[in-house]
N, C-alpha and C positions, 0 to 999 in steps of 0.2 A: 541480632544478626546484622552484619554490615554488607550492603549490596551496592554494586556499580551497574548502571545501565549505560551502555556504550553504543552510540549510533553515529552515522556518517554526516548527519546534519542536526542542528538544534531544532529546525523545522519538524523533523521526524519525531523527535522526543515530545515536542509540544503538541503536535496534531494527532499523534498515534498512541503515545504512551503516558500522557499526562495523568489520566485517572489511575493507571497502574501505579505510577510514582506516588500519587496522593495516598493510595491505599496502603502502600508499603510503609509510609510514614505513620499513617493512622494506626497501624498494627505495632508501632513502637520500634521499628527497625531503623537503622542508620542508612542513609541513602546518598550516593554521589551520582550525578548525571554528567556524562562525559561526551563531548562532541566538538567539532569545529565551531568557531564563533559565527554568529549571524544575527538576524533581526529578532529571533525568538529567545536568544540566550538571556537578554536583559529581562524579558517577561518572566522567564523561569526563575531568575534571581530575585526579581521583585515579588514573586510568589513565595519566596522563602526557601527555595531549593538550593542545595549545595552543588552548583554547576562548575565544572572545570573544563578548560579549553584544551583541545588536542589539535596539533597541526597535521591535519590529514587532507591530502589532495585526492579528490574523488577520481580524477583522470589518471593520476599515478604513472607518469611517464619517466620520471627521474629516479633511477635506482638509489642514488645517494639519499635523496629526500625520503624515499620509502624506508630505507634502513633507519634514518633518523626518527621517523614516525614510530616504527616498531620499538626503537630504544626508548622513546618518550613514554609509550604505553607501559613498557617494562618498569620504568622508573616510577610511574604513578602507582602501578599495581604493587610493586615492592614496598613503596612507602605507605600506602593506605592499608594493605593487608586485608582486603575484603574476604568475607566468608563465601561469597557467591558473586559471580559476574554474569551478566546477561547481555549478549551481543546481537546487534541487528544489522543486516546487510553484509555483503561479501567481504569487504576490506576489514570491517570491524570483527567479523567472525574469525578471519585468518589472523590478523595482527593481535586481536584480543585473546584468542585461544593460545597462540604461541607465547604471548606475554604472561598469561595466567599460568601456563605450565612451567615456564622458566621461574616464575615467582612463587610457585608452590601453592597456588590457590586451589582449595579442595573441590569446589563445585563450579562447573562451567556450563552455562546454558547458551545455546546458539539458536537463533531464530532465523530460519530461511524464509524471508518475506516474499519470495518470488524468484524466478530464475533470472530475470533481468536481461539487460542488453547482451551480456556475454553469451548467454544460452540462446537468445532469440535470434540474433543476427548470424548470418552464415557466410560472410565474405572471408577471404583467405586470412586476413589479419586477425579477425575475431576468432576463427577456428584455431589458430595457433595460440592465441591468448587463452582460449577456453581450455586447451590441454594443460597449460601451465596452471590455471586456476584450479582445475580438477586435482592436480597433484598437491597443491597447497591445501585444498579442501580435505583431502585424505589425511594429511598430517594434522591439520587443525581440528577436525571433527572427532578424531580418535579419542575415546574415553571421555566424551562429553555427552550431555543430553541435548538432543536436537529437536526443535519445534518446527513443524511444517504447517502451512496454512491450508493445504489440500492434499488429498491422497495421491493425486497425479505426480506432484513434485516429489513426494516421499518415494513413490515407485521408481522414478528416474534416478534418484540418489542411490537407492538400493541396487538397481540394475547396473549402475556405474561403480558399484563397490565403494561408495563414498561414506555410507553409514550402514549400520545393521538395524534390523527391525527392533531389537530389544533396547536400543538407545534412542528410539524415535517416538515422537508424540505428535498427533495432529490437533492443533487448536486453531479454529477458523478465524484468523484475523485478530484485530485489536478490539473488536466489539463496537457496539453503538449504544448510546444512552437513549433508550426508548421513551424516557420521560421528557427529554429535550427534543429529540427528533420524533415528531408525532404529527398525525394528520391535522390539517387545518384547511377549511374551504377558502382558498385564496388564489385560485387559478386566474391567469390573465385572460382578457376578453378574446384575444387571438391565441389559439393553442401555441404553447411554447415548449420546444424540445431542447433539453439541456444536457450538456456534458460537463461534469465537474471533475477536473483532472489536471495534472501537469500537461503542458502542451508538448507531447512527445508523439513521434510518428507511430510508435508501436502501441499507442492508445487508440489507434484507428481514426485519428483526426482527419486525415486525407479522405478516408472513406465517408466520414460524416459530412464533410463539406461537399463531396460529390453527390451524396444522397440528398442534401439540402437543395442543390442545384436541380436535380431531377424532379423533386417534389414541387419546387416553385415553378418549374417549366410547365408543369401540368395545371397551373393555375390554382393550386391549393394554398390557402392562406395559412401561414404558420411562421413563427419566429424560431430561429435556430441559434442557440446561445452557447458559446464556449466560455467556461469559467475556470480560470487557472492561469498560472504564469508560465513563461518559458523556463527551462532548466538548463542554464548554460554549462553546467558541469556534466551534462549527459550528452553523449554523441548522437542520441536520437532526438534531441530537442529541435523543435521548429524555430524559425527565426521571427523576430519582430516584423520584418518586412513582409513575410508570407501572411502573417495574421492581419497586418494592416491592409494588404492588398485585398484580402477576402472581405474585409469590412467595406472598402471602397467599392467593391463589386456588389455589395449589398446582398451577399449570399448568407453570411453569418454575422452575429454580433460577438465581439470579443470583449468580455468584461474584466479580464485580467484576474489577479489575485483578489479574493473577497473573503472577509471573515464572517459574513452573515449568510453562510450556506444553508442554514435551516430555513430561513425565509425564501431563499432561492428555490430549494426543493419544493416548498409549499406552493410557490407560484407556478411551478412547472406542470405541464400536462403529461409529459413523458420524459423519463430520464434514460439516457442512452450511454452505453460504453462499448464501442466496437473494438475492444482491445485484442491484441494478438495473443496475450496470455497474462494472467494475474496470479498473485498468491491467493488472496481473497480481496475483491474489490471493495474498498471502504466506501466509495461513492455509491455503489449499488446497494450496499447494506444500509447506508444512511437514507437513501431515497426510498428503499423498501419500508423502513421504519416510519417515514413520512406518508406512507400509503400511496406510493406512486407506481404506475405500471412501468415495466422496464423493457428495454430492448438492448440486447448484448450479443456478443459472439459466442458460439458454441465451443468454448475453450476452457481449460482449467481456470478456476478462480472467478469465472463468470457464471458458468453453468452450476456452480455450487450455490449461487444465490438466485438465479433465474430458472424457474421450472417452465419449460416451453409450453405455452398454451394455458398456464395457470396464473402466474403473476406477471407474465410478459412473453416476449418472443426471443428465441435464439436464432441467429442467422450465421451463415458460414463466415469465417474471418476473411478480410480483404475483399468483400463482395458488396460494393456500393448499391447494386441493383436490389438485392435481397433486403439490404438494410432499409432502403427507401420504401420498399413494399411494406415491411413490418411497421415502420413509423407511420406511413400513410394510413394503414388500417386503424391504428390507435387514434390518430388525429381525427378521423372521420366517425368515430364511434364512442360517444361520451359514456354510454352505459358499460361498454367493454372496459374502458379506462377505470371506471369506478369499481367494477367487479374485480379486476386484476389488482387494483390498488389495495383493496381489502385483503386479498390473499398475500400481497407483499408484506403488509403490516404483521400478519400472523406469523409468517416465516421469520421475519426479523426478531420478533419477541421470542419465538421458540428456539431459534438456532444461534442468534448472534447478539443477544443482549449483553451489555457490558458486564453485568454482574456474573454471568456464566463464564465469560472469557477470563476475567480477572481471577475468579475462583479457581479455574483450571490452571492458570499460570502460577498462582501462589501455592497451589497444591503440589505442582512440580518442583517449586523451590524447596518446599519442606521435604519432599522425598529425596531430592538431590542432596540436601545437607545431611539428612539422616543417613543416606546411603554412603556419603563420603566420610562419615565419622568412623 
C-alpha cells in the first residue's frame, strides 16, 4: 500500500507523526511525507523518509497562490497515485481532499486536530472566514473518513452538518511513548511550574503570566517557565518583545524551543496548560506520562486528560485568579503532587499510549482501503 501523510509544517510531521510514519514503513508500506519546507525536513530526510515539499502558505491571503497550491497537490497526487492519503490541519484537509478526489484516490483520511484559530476567535473577519471554511469543509469531508481527537469536536462537526456519525472516529491525539516519557525523581529545589507549548494567546499564556504575578506577589517561591517558540504564521502568536519584557520583569522564564522536553517535564513540579481549547493536548499527555500533576482549563482536549481532583485541577478558561489558586495549592503540597502524579501516569498508560494510538490509526487505514475496494 502506498500512503501519503500531508501536514502544514514539517515540524508537525516530525513531532506528532514520526512514530506513525516509522510504523507504516516497518509494516512494508510505501510512504511519502508532504509538507512545506522547514528545519525538520532535513531531519526527516536524514532518517530515510521520502519527504516532498509543498508550497503552502498557512496565512493564505492570496487567492492566486492558493489556487497554485491546490494545483501542486493535484499534480503530486496524480503522479504518485497513492492508495491512501492522510491529511492533518485545515488547509491540508481541504486542499488534500479536493486533490485526492480529482485524482481518483480511493481512500481519504482526514484528521481534525483541533478547531484552531478560525473556530476559537470571534471577531468579524474571523466569523466571515469561518463560514467560508465550513463550506469548504462540507465539500472536502464528504465521502472521507474523519478522525477527531475528542467527542466535543465531533459533536460540533455533526451539529454543523460537516460530517456524519458513520464516517467519524475518535482517536485521542498522536499518543505518547510511555517508555521514553516516564517518571524520574528530578524536581528542582524551588518548585517549577512549566508550560510546554507554542507561544500562542489561545494557549492561555497571558493568564499563566498573570497567575505567576499573583503567586509571586504573595511571597510564594516558585519558578514559572515557558517552553516553546513563537509561531509567526499564526495570528494568535505572541511577539518576541512581549516574551522578552516578561523575562525582564522577572515574572517568567522563557526558554524558547527545546528538544529535551522529557528532561524538562521530569524537572517540573507542576505542568500547566490554561488553553482555550485543544484537540488533545500533547504536552499534558507527555507530562502525565512523566508522572506530573496537571493544571489545565475545563475545555475540550484538556479535560480529556485532566480529571479534576484526581491527577490535577481544572479551572475556568481565561481566569487567572482560579489558575493561581490551583497552582498555589500544588506548589505548597508535595504529597498531593506525588499522589496526583501517580494517577497521571496511570491515565497516560491506559488511554494515550503510543501503541494504542498507532494501532487504532492503522486499523482505520485497513478498513478504509478494504471499504474502498
